[in-house]
C-alpha positions as CSV (number, residue, x, y, z in Angstrom):
1,M,8.3,-5.1,-9.5
2,K,5.5,-3.6,-11.5
3,S,5.7,-1.8,-14.8
4,L,7.1,1.7,-15.1
5,T,3.6,2.6,-16.3
6,E,2.6,2.2,-12.7
7,L,5.2,4.6,-11.6
8,Y,5.1,7.5,-14.1
9,K,1.5,8.7,-14.5
10,V,0.0,11.8,-16.1
11,G,-2.5,13.4,-13.8
12,S,-3.7,16.5,-11.9
13,G,-2.0,17.8,-8.8
14,P,-1.5,18.7,-6.1
15,S,-1.0,15.2,-4.5
16,S,-0.8,11.7,-6.0
17,S,-1.8,10.1,-2.7
18,H,-4.4,12.8,-1.7
19,T,-6.0,13.6,-5.0
20,M,-5.1,11.1,-7.7
21,G,-5.5,8.0,-5.5
22,P,-8.8,9.0,-3.9
23,E,-10.2,10.2,-7.2
24,K,-9.3,6.9,-8.9
25,A,-11.0,5.0,-6.0
26,A,-14.1,7.2,-6.2
27,K,-14.4,6.5,-9.9
28,I,-14.3,2.8,-9.3
29,F,-16.9,2.9,-6.6
30,R,-19.2,5.1,-8.6
31,T,-19.0,2.8,-11.6
32,E,-19.9,-0.2,-9.4
33,N,-22.8,1.6,-7.7
34,E,-24.5,3.6,-10.6
35,G,-27.9,3.3,-8.8
36,A,-26.6,5.1,-5.6
37,E,-28.6,8.1,-4.6
38,R,-26.1,9.3,-2.0
39,I,-22.5,8.7,-1.1
40,K,-20.7,9.0,2.2
41,V,-16.9,9.1,2.5
42,L,-14.9,8.7,5.6
43,I,-11.2,9.9,5.3
44,Y,-8.8,8.8,8.1
45,G,-5.4,9.5,9.5
46,S,-2.8,11.5,7.7
47,L,-5.1,11.7,4.7
48,A,-7.7,13.4,6.9
49,K,-5.2,15.8,8.6
50,T,-4.0,17.3,5.3
51,G,-6.9,16.5,3.0
52,K,-8.4,19.9,2.9
53,G,-5.1,21.5,1.8
54,H,-4.4,18.7,-0.6
55,M,-8.0,19.1,-2.2
56,T,-8.9,15.5,-1.3
57,D,-12.6,16.4,-0.8
58,K,-12.8,18.3,-4.1
59,A,-11.3,15.4,-6.0
60,I,-13.8,12.9,-4.5
61,I,-16.8,15.2,-4.9
62,K,-15.9,15.9,-8.5
63,A,-15.6,12.1,-9.2
64,F,-19.0,11.4,-7.9
65,S,-20.8,14.5,-9.3
66,P,-23.7,15.0,-9.6
67,V,-24.5,12.4,-6.9
68,P,-24.7,14.1,-3.5
69,T,-21.5,13.2,-1.6
70,E,-20.8,13.8,2.1
71,I,-17.2,14.0,3.1
72,E,-16.1,13.4,6.8
73,F,-12.5,13.9,7.9
74,V,-11.6,11.6,10.8
75,P,-8.0,12.7,11.7
76,N,-7.9,11.0,15.1
77,T,-9.3,7.6,15.7
78,D,-8.7,4.6,17.9
79,I,-9.2,2.3,14.9
80,C,-6.0,0.6,13.9
81,L,-5.6,1.7,10.2
82,P,-4.0,-0.5,7.7
83,H,-2.3,2.6,6.2
84,P,-2.1,6.3,7.2
85,N,-4.1,7.1,4.0
86,T,-7.2,5.1,4.5
87,I,-10.7,5.9,3.0
88,D,-14.1,4.2,3.5
89,F,-16.8,4.6,0.9
90,F,-20.5,4.0,1.5
91,A,-23.3,4.0,-1.1
92,Y,-27.0,4.5,-0.2
93,K,-30.3,4.0,-2.0
94,D,-33.6,4.7,-0.5
95,E,-31.7,5.4,2.7
96,W,-30.4,1.8,2.8
97,Q,-26.6,1.1,2.6
98,I,-26.1,-0.9,-0.5
99,A,-22.2,-1.0,-0.8
100,T,-19.0,-0.3,1.1
101,M,-15.4,-0.2,0.0
102,R,-12.2,0.4,2.0
103,V,-9.3,1.9,0.0
104,L,-5.7,2.5,0.9
105,S,-4.0,5.3,-1.0
106,I,-0.4,4.1,-0.9
107,G,1.4,6.9,-2.8
108,G,2.2,7.7,-6.4
109,G,-1.5,7.6,-7.3
110,D,-1.7,3.9,-6.5
111,I,-4.5,2.4,-4.4
112,I,-5.2,-1.0,-2.8
113,I,-8.8,-2.0,-2.4
114,E,-9.2,-4.3,0.7
115,G,-10.2,-7.8,-0.4
116,R,-9.4,-7.2,-4.1
117,E,-5.7,-7.8,-4.2
118,E,-6.2,-9.6,-7.5
119,M,-6.8,-6.1,-9.1
120,L,-3.2,-5.1,-8.4
121,A,-1.0,-4.6,-11.4
122,P,1.0,-7.7,-12.3
123,E,4.7,-8.0,-11.5
124,I,6.8,-7.9,-14.7
125,Y,10.3,-7.5,-13.2
126,Q,11.7,-10.7,-11.6
127,E,14.6,-8.8,-10.0
128,N,13.7,-6.7,-6.9
129,T,17.1,-5.4,-5.9
130,F,19.7,-3.3,-7.6
131,E,22.3,-5.9,-6.9
132,D,20.3,-8.6,-8.7
133,I,19.7,-6.2,-11.6
134,R,23.5,-5.4,-11.8
135,K,24.5,-9.0,-11.9
136,L,22.0,-9.8,-14.6
137,C,23.0,-6.8,-16.7
138,K,26.8,-7.5,-16.4
139,A,26.3,-11.2,-17.2
140,N,24.4,-10.3,-20.4
141,N,26.3,-7.2,-21.3
142,M,23.2,-5.0,-21.0
143,D,22.9,-1.5,-19.7
144,L,20.0,-0.6,-17.4
145,S,17.8,0.8,-20.2
146,E,18.2,-2.4,-22.2
147,Y,17.2,-4.3,-19.1
148,V,14.0,-2.3,-18.8
149,E,13.2,-2.9,-22.5
150,Q,13.8,-6.7,-22.0
151,C,11.2,-6.7,-19.1
152,E,8.7,-4.2,-20.5
153,G,8.9,-4.7,-24.2
154,E,9.4,-2.1,-26.9
155,K,6.0,-0.6,-26.0
156,I,7.6,1.1,-23.1
157,W,9.3,3.7,-25.3
158,D,5.9,4.9,-26.7
159,Y,4.7,5.3,-23.2
160,L,7.8,7.1,-22.0
161,Q,7.4,9.5,-24.9
162,V,4.0,10.4,-23.6
163,I,5.5,10.9,-20.2
164,W,8.3,13.1,-21.5
165,D,5.9,15.2,-23.6
166,A,3.8,15.8,-20.5
167,M,6.8,16.8,-18.5
168,K,7.9,19.3,-21.1
169,R,4.3,20.7,-21.2
170,S,4.3,21.1,-17.4
171,I,7.5,23.0,-17.5
172,N,6.3,25.4,-20.3
173,E,3.0,26.0,-18.7
174,G,4.7,26.7,-15.4
175,L,7.1,29.2,-17.0
176,S,4.2,31.0,-18.7
177,S,2.1,31.4,-15.5
178,T,2.2,34.1,-12.9
179,G,0.1,35.2,-10.0
180,I,-0.7,33.9,-6.5
181,L,-1.3,30.3,-5.7
182,E,-4.7,29.5,-4.0
183,G,-4.7,28.3,-0.4
184,G,-4.3,31.3,1.8
185,L,-0.5,31.4,2.1
186,S,-0.2,34.1,-0.6
187,V,2.6,32.2,-2.4
188,Q,3.7,34.0,-5.5
189,R,4.6,32.0,-8.6
190,K,8.4,32.4,-9.0
191,A,9.3,30.2,-12.0
192,Q,8.9,32.9,-14.7
193,S,10.8,35.4,-12.6
194,L,13.7,33.0,-12.1
195,Y,13.8,32.1,-15.8
196,N,13.8,35.7,-17.0
197,Q,16.3,37.3,-14.8
198,Q,19.5,38.3,-16.6
199,P,22.2,39.5,-14.0
200,S,25.0,41.2,-15.9
201,D,27.7,39.4,-13.8
202,E,26.1,36.0,-14.0
203,S,28.5,33.2,-14.8
204,L,27.5,30.3,-17.1
205,E,27.4,27.9,-14.1
206,T,25.2,30.2,-12.2
207,R,22.9,30.6,-15.1
208,E,22.6,26.9,-15.5
209,N,21.8,26.5,-11.8
210,R,19.1,29.2,-12.1
211,M,17.5,27.4,-15.1
212,V,17.4,24.1,-13.3
213,C,15.6,25.8,-10.4
214,A,13.2,27.7,-12.7
215,Y,12.2,24.4,-14.3
216,A,11.6,22.7,-11.0
217,F,9.6,25.7,-9.7
218,A,7.6,25.7,-12.9
219,V,6.4,22.1,-12.6
220,S,6.0,22.3,-8.7
221,E,3.9,25.5,-9.1
222,Q,1.7,23.8,-11.8
223,N,1.3,20.9,-9.4
224,A,0.3,23.2,-6.4
225,A,-2.2,24.8,-8.7
226,G,-3.9,21.5,-9.5
227,G,-2.4,21.5,-13.1
228,V,-1.4,18.4,-15.1
229,I,2.0,16.9,-14.2
230,V,3.8,13.6,-14.1
231,T,4.2,11.6,-10.9
232,A,8.0,11.1,-10.7
233,P,7.5,9.4,-8.4
234,T,4.8,11.5,-6.8
235,C,3.0,14.8,-7.5
236,G,4.7,16.5,-4.5
237,S,8.1,15.6,-6.1
238,S,7.1,16.0,-9.7
239,G,9.5,18.9,-10.4
240,V,12.9,17.3,-9.9
241,V,13.2,14.8,-12.8
242,P,11.8,17.1,-15.5
243,A,14.0,19.9,-14.4
244,V,17.3,17.9,-14.7
245,L,16.2,16.3,-18.0
246,R,15.5,19.7,-19.6
247,Y,18.7,21.0,-18.1
248,V,20.9,18.2,-19.6
249,K,19.0,18.3,-22.9
250,E,19.9,22.0,-23.3
251,K,23.4,21.6,-22.0
252,K,24.5,18.5,-23.9
253,H,21.9,18.6,-26.8
254,V,20.9,15.0,-26.1
255,T,18.1,13.5,-28.3
256,D,14.6,12.7,-27.1
257,K,15.4,9.0,-27.6
258,Q,18.3,9.3,-25.2
259,V,16.0,11.1,-22.7
260,L,13.5,8.2,-22.9
261,R,16.3,5.8,-22.1
262,A,17.3,7.9,-19.1
263,L,13.7,8.0,-18.0
264,A,13.7,4.3,-18.0
265,V,16.8,4.2,-15.8
266,G,15.4,6.8,-13.4
267,G,12.1,4.9,-13.3
268,L,13.9,1.7,-12.4
269,I,15.4,3.5,-9.4
270,G,12.0,4.8,-8.3
271,N,10.5,1.3,-8.8
272,L,13.1,-0.2,-6.5
273,V,12.3,2.4,-3.7
274,K,8.6,1.8,-4.3
275,Q,9.0,-2.0,-4.0
276,N,11.4,-2.2,-1.0
277,A,10.4,0.9,0.9
278,S,7.7,3.5,0.1
279,I,7.3,6.7,-1.9
280,S,4.4,7.9,0.3
281,G,5.0,10.9,2.4
282,A,2.4,9.6,4.9
283,K,4.6,6.5,5.3
284,C,8.2,7.7,5.1
285,G,8.1,11.5,5.1
286,C,9.5,13.6,2.3
287,Q,12.7,11.4,2.1
288,G,10.4,9.0,0.3
289,E,9.1,11.5,-2.2
290,V,11.7,14.2,-2.9
291,G,14.5,11.9,-1.7
292,T,13.5,9.3,-4.3
293,A,12.9,11.9,-7.0
294,C,16.5,13.2,-6.4
295,S,17.8,9.7,-6.6
296,M,15.9,9.1,-9.8
297,A,17.2,12.4,-11.3
298,A,20.8,11.6,-10.4
299,A,20.5,8.2,-12.1
300,T,19.1,9.8,-15.3
301,L,21.9,12.3,-15.3
302,A,24.5,9.6,-14.8
303,Y,23.1,7.5,-17.6
304,L,23.1,10.5,-20.0
305,S,26.7,11.1,-19.0
306,G,27.6,7.6,-20.2
307,M,28.5,6.3,-16.8
308,S,28.7,2.7,-15.8
309,I,26.2,0.8,-13.9
310,D,28.3,1.1,-10.7
311,Q,28.5,4.9,-11.2
312,I,24.8,5.2,-11.8
313,E,24.2,3.3,-8.5
314,Y,26.6,5.6,-6.7
315,A,24.9,8.7,-7.9
316,A,21.5,7.3,-7.0
317,E,22.7,6.2,-3.6
318,V,24.3,9.5,-2.7
319,A,21.2,11.4,-3.7
320,L,18.9,9.3,-1.5
321,E,21.4,9.1,1.4
322,H,21.6,12.8,1.9
323,H,17.8,13.1,2.1
324,L,17.6,10.6,5.0
325,G,15.3,12.0,7.7
326,L,13.7,14.7,5.5
327,T,10.3,15.4,7.0
328,C,7.0,16.0,5.3
329,D,5.6,19.1,7.0
330,P,3.5,21.1,4.5
331,I,2.2,24.3,6.0
332,C,-1.6,24.3,6.1
333,G,-1.5,20.9,4.4
334,L,-0.8,22.7,1.1
335,V,1.8,21.4,-1.4
336,Q,3.5,24.8,-1.5
337,I,5.8,25.5,1.5
338,P,8.3,23.9,1.6
339,C,7.4,21.6,-1.2
340,I,8.0,23.9,-4.2
341,E,11.4,25.2,-3.2
342,R,12.4,21.7,-2.0
343,N,12.0,20.3,-5.6
344,A,14.5,23.0,-6.8
345,V,17.0,22.2,-4.1
346,A,16.7,18.4,-4.9
347,A,17.3,19.0,-8.6
348,M,20.5,20.8,-7.7
349,R,21.5,18.0,-5.3
350,A,21.0,15.5,-8.1
351,I,23.6,17.4,-10.1
352,N,25.9,17.4,-7.1
353,A,25.5,13.6,-6.8
354,L,26.4,13.2,-10.5
355,N,29.6,15.1,-10.1
356,L,30.6,13.0,-7.1
357,A,29.9,9.8,-9.0
358,K,32.3,10.8,-11.7
359,F,35.2,10.6,-9.3
360,L,34.3,8.6,-6.3
361,S,32.2,5.6,-7.3
362,D,35.1,3.2,-6.7
363,T,35.3,4.3,-3.1
364,S,31.7,3.5,-2.3
365,K,31.0,1.7,0.9
366,I,27.1,1.9,0.9
367,S,25.0,0.1,-1.7
368,F,21.8,1.5,-3.1
369,D,19.8,-1.4,-1.7
370,L,21.1,-0.6,1.8
371,I,20.2,3.0,1.6
372,V,16.7,2.2,0.5
373,Q,16.3,-0.2,3.5
374,T,17.7,2.6,5.7
375,M,15.3,5.2,4.3
376,Y,12.4,2.9,5.0
377,E,13.4,2.2,8.6
378,T,14.0,5.8,9.2
379,G,10.5,6.7,7.9
380,L,8.9,4.0,10.1
381,N,10.7,5.4,13.1
382,M,9.8,9.0,12.3
383,S,7.2,10.7,14.4
384,S,3.8,10.8,12.6
385,D,4.0,14.6,13.1
386,Y,6.5,14.7,10.3
387,R,4.7,12.3,7.9
388,E,2.3,14.5,5.9
389,T,0.1,15.3,8.9
390,A,0.9,19.0,9.1
391,E,1.3,18.7,12.8
392,G,5.1,19.2,13.2
393,G,8.0,21.2,11.8
394,L,7.2,24.2,9.6
395,A,3.6,23.3,9.6
396,K,3.3,23.7,13.3
397,L,5.6,26.7,13.9
398,Y,4.7,28.9,10.9
399,K,2.1,31.5,11.7
400,I,-0.1,32.8,8.9
C-alpha cells in the first residue's frame, strides 16, 4: 500500500475525482507543453455525465489559463474505457497537434497517466490486508498507530498535523458561513443553524448528536461550495472523519497527539479499501466513498476509546458492512443532495459502530477484509446509473 500522504490530501472541493484529479492532470500536461497555443480536452463516461455539476470544466480551464481551452463532454461512447473517469488531453501549436495524454481519475484526487505507471507513488506498506497487519502487530506487541509509524517514519506525524489543522479549519469555516449554495438547487447552508440551536428540553446525548451533525454539515457544505477540505478518503465524504474527531476531542478532551494517532489508524483502514477495492464513486457507488469514510471514522473512535485491534476491526467492519449497496446518485451532478446530509448520517453511524464494538467484537463472524471484498464486488455489479452518473435514484426522480 502507498503512504497515507496519498490518501489524506488538502485541496478544493467539490470532488476529488472530478476536480482535484483533473486539475492535477491538467497542470502536468500544461507544464509538459508550455509552448501550446490551444488545448482540447475530451471528458468521458461518468466523469462527463456529472462533470458540469462537479465543476470539472472550471477546474481544468483554470489550470490551463490563460491558454484557450476547449472542453468536450462525451457521456456516451462505444469506446471501451479503462476507467469510468477517463480524460484525453490534446495540445496544439500552429494548428498542429503536438502532444496527447490519457488520464484516469481513480478517486481521492489520484490519477493514472497511461504509459507512465512509473510515476505512481511507491508502495511503503508490505502488508495489504488487515489480517496480515493484525498478525504483525500482535507478534511485535504494536498497536496500529505504531505500525503506521514503523512503515511511514516519524515524518508522518508532521504531515497528519497539517491534515488535522486543515480539518479543523474546514469545520470552523463551515460553521461561520451561511447562504445558498450555488448550482440551482437552492440548498441552504444548515451547519450554523444546527450548531446554534438550543432547545430547552435537549438532553446531553441529543446535543452531542446535533454537534456531530453540525460539524459534518460544515465540512460538506464547504466542499460543495468549492472550499478547502481534506480528502478522507474523498471530497464527497470529507465531512465524516473531521466530525467524529472534533466530537470525541470535545467529549473526552483527547490531545492533538492522540488525534494524530487516531488519524493514522483511520487512514490505514481507508488505505486498505483503496488498495483492495475502490474509493471512487464512479467505480463502487457511495459505499466506496461515504461507506469507507464511516469505516475510517469508526476505527478512529475505537482507537481513541482504547480498544484492542480486534475491536477496532469490528467497528470498521460494521461501519462498512451497513453501507453496502449505497448508491451515488447526486441530483444534477452536484455534491449537495444527498451528499451533505449523508455525511452527517455516516458520522452518527460511526458512533453506533463504536458502541457495538464495545460489547460484541468477540462474536464477530465477518472480517474487515471480507467486507472490503464484498463492497468491491457489489460496486462492480451495481448498475452504472447508480455510480456517479446522475442517471438513477434521486438524480433521476427529483424534479427541480
